[in-house]
N, C-alpha and C positions, 0 to 999 in steps of 0.2 A: 504494500500500500504506500505508494509515493503520491505526490501531489503535483498537478500541472495547472498552469494558468497562461492566458494569452490575451492580448489586446491588439486590434487592428483598426486604426482610425482611417476613415475614408474621406475625411473632410480636410486633410492636410495638417491636422493637429499632431505635433510631435509627442513621443512618449517621454515622460519625465522619469529619469532613472531612480530617483529617491522614492517616488510614488510606486513604481513597479516593484522595487525591493520591499516596500512596506506591504503591498498587496500579496506578494509571494510569501512573505513571512507570516501572513495571517493564517496560512495553512501549514505552519511548521509542525503541528501535531501529526500530520500525515507523513512527514519526512524529517526526523530529527537528526539525521546523519550528514546533512549537507544541503546547500542551496546554491542556486545559480540563476542568472538572468542573461538574456541577450536582447538587444534592441538596436533598431536602425530606422531612423525617421519615425513614421507613425506606426511601426510594428514592434511589439515587444513580447517575449516569451519568458516564462519563469518556471522554476522547478524546485521541489523539495524532495530530497533523497532519503529513502529508507533502504538500508542494505539488507538483502535477503539471500541472494545467490552469490556464488564465488565471483561471477563476472561483475556484479554490481559494486563490489568493493573498490574497483578502479574506474567506475563509470562517472563521467562528468556531463551533466546536462544543464541547459540545452547544448546539443551537439551540432557542430557545423560539419558538413561533408568535406571530404578531402579537397574537392575542387572549389569549395566555397559557395556552391549554388543553392544548397538546401540547409535548413536548420530544423531540428526536431526537438520537441519536448515530449516525454512519454512516461506513462505509468504502465509498465508492461512486463510480463513474464512469458517468454516464448519457449514452448516445449519441444518444437521440432527443429531445434538448432542444427543438429547434424544434417538433416535433410535439406534445410535452407542453405547451409554452407556448401553442400555438394552442388546444388542447383546454381548457386551464385559463384562457384569456383573460388571459395574463400578457404583459407587454412583455419580450421576451427580450433580455438583455444580459449582459455579463461580470460585472455586479453581482449576478446571481442565481446562487448556487452550486447545485450538484447536490442538496445536502441540503435546500435550500429548495424545490426542485421536488418532491422526494419528499414533503416535509411537505404541500405544497399538493395533491399527488395523493392523499394519505391523507385529507385533509380533504374532498376531492371524492368519492372512491370507496371509502373505508374499507378493509376487508380485501381488496378486489379490486384495490387500487392496484398490487401487483407485476405483475399481468397487463398493465398499461399501460407498464411500464418496460422499456427495452432497454438493456443494459449489464452491468457487473459491480458487484454490490452485496451488502452485508450491513448491515442497519440495525435499530435498535430504537426504538420510539416509545412514550413514556409518556403515557397519557391521564389528566390530572389530575382531570377530572370523574368519569369512570367507574372510575378506579383500576384500569386495565388496562394491560398491556404487550403491544405487538404487535411482532413481529420477522419479517423475511423475508430470504431468500437468493436470489441470482440463479439462473437456470435451469440453468446448467452447474456451478455451485459454485466459481467462480473465487475469490470472497471467502469466507474462513472464518468460522464461527460455532460456538463450543463453549459448552456450558452444563452447569450442575449444578442439580438440583432436589430439594429436600427438602420434601416436602408439609407445608404448614402452618408451615414454618420459614423457608426462604429459597430464592430463585431467583437465580442468578448466571450471567452470560455474559461471553465475551471472545473476541478474535480468536485467542488462543492458549490452550493448556491450562494452562500454568504459572501464570498469575495466579489461576486458580480455586482452587488449593491455598491460596494466601495470603488470598484474599478471604473464604472461608467455613470456614477451618480444616479443609480436606478432607484426609484421609489418602491418601497415595499407595499405592494397592493395584492390582495387575495385574487386568485383565479376562480371566479364563481362557478364556471363550468366544471373545473376539476373538482371542486368541493362537492358539487351535486353528484358527480360521478362516484366519488368516494362514499358518500352517504347511501347511494343507491346500489352500488355494485362492489364496494370495498376495494376498488382499484381504479386507476386512471389509464388513459391511452398512453402508449409508450413514450410519446413526445411531450406530454403535458406534465406540468408540475403544479404545486399549489400556489405558486406566485405568478401574477400577471407578467407577461413579457419575458418569462424565463422558460426556456425549453430544454429538453434533454435529447441527446442523440439516441435514437432507439438502438437496441442490440442488433448486431449484424448489419450495421449501416455505415455509410460513408457520407462525408460532408465536403462540399467544395465551395469556396468563396472566390469568385472570379469576376473581375470587372464590376465589382459592386453588387453582383448577383449571387444569391445564396441558393444552393441546390443540395438536397438530401435524397439518397436512394438506398434501397436495400441491396446488399451484395450476397446475402445468404438468407434462406428460408428453411425451416424444418421440412424435411421430405415427408410427404403423405403417401408416397408410393410404397406399396408392400413389396419388399424384396425377399423372395423365397429362395433360399440357397439349399440345394440338395445335400444336406449333411445329416449323418446319423447322430445318435446321442453323443458318441465319443467325439465326433467332429465338432459339435456345438460346445462341448466342455473344453476342448482344446482351443477353440476360437476365443471363448470367453477368457480362458486362462491367459492367452497371449495379450488380449486387449487390456485386461485388468492389470496385469503385471506391468505393462508398458505405461499405462496411465499413472500408476502409483510411482514408478521409477521417475517419470518426467516431473511429477508434481512434488517430489521430495528432494529435488536438487536444491541444496541449501549450503550457505556459508557457515552455518552454525549447527550444533547438535539438534536433532529432531525429537520432539515430544509428541505423544499421542494422547488426545483427550477422548476417552472412550465413553460412549453412551450406552453400552450394553447390548447393542444390536450386532447381528452377524457381520454387517458391513465394516464396523469399526474393528472387529477382531481380524477380519480378512486383510484389511489394510495394514494392521500392525504386524501380522504374521508375514506379510509379503516383504516387509522391510527388515525383519530380524535375521541375524546370521543363521545359516542352515546348520542342521545337525550333521555330524560326521557321516559320510556315505550317502547323503540325501540333500539335493538342492532345495532352495527355499520354495520354488514353485511346486515341487512334489509334496512338500509338507503342507502347503496351502491348499492344494486342489485334490489330494488323494481322497478326501472325504466327500467331494462333490458328486462323484459317480453314484454311490449308493443312495445319496439324498435325492438325486435326480431320478433314479430308478423308482424310488418309493412314491414319488409324486407323478410319475409318468402315467 
């Protein structure tokens, strides 16, 4: 959980460094391990760092690309690092932070880069040549992204809503439509918040600010197509075993010792067993899944 913030004035107003630092520090609770800002003319990006993975220990954000064309601020954890590095022909090591992989993916695939990413992320990239801002949020919406847009005047975004009120002198007014939705359905539409003129980028969506025009579109939707694979019971168990083990491995990449908060369910125990050292003569996956076969047979 890091924190990101950005302001893009469209009316020629310059970014004040002291003000950008103050707004960035207002979300210091999201990232106590470091802070950084980048500004040029009417565009400013900020970041608060929380160290979680080995790569993040050396990460500096906002990050400028090697050619100086792009600048990124990101709250991201990328799980398919090896696959991305292979596709991008990059030497993978702990010296390559996740934000640099995202930036390389954007340079290679442009607006389609979020489709190549697996993990939890929200990020924004400023293209200095085209004068455009590109942002994206992960498929499920684990990482937050809120924004305010006043056409022809300003666009601002942040990991939380509160900094937006200070960043662009936004008045705190209730969103009556969202309140009615909450009372009637206990939920709101993906893009609405309880504050007027504050939106959130929906999960699985990208945002583009170009020539003063703002566009949002989905890059991912849950599939409703039923995919029937001709697998016997053993095949299904093996497929689940592979996917589950890989998911746990990717999600437990950490710069620190890992602890497990157990709720008592089977899922908690499975995740814990998947990460413990194996017994002599038996790998961890065998310990974890040897009991699934009789359980599945009893329920078949």
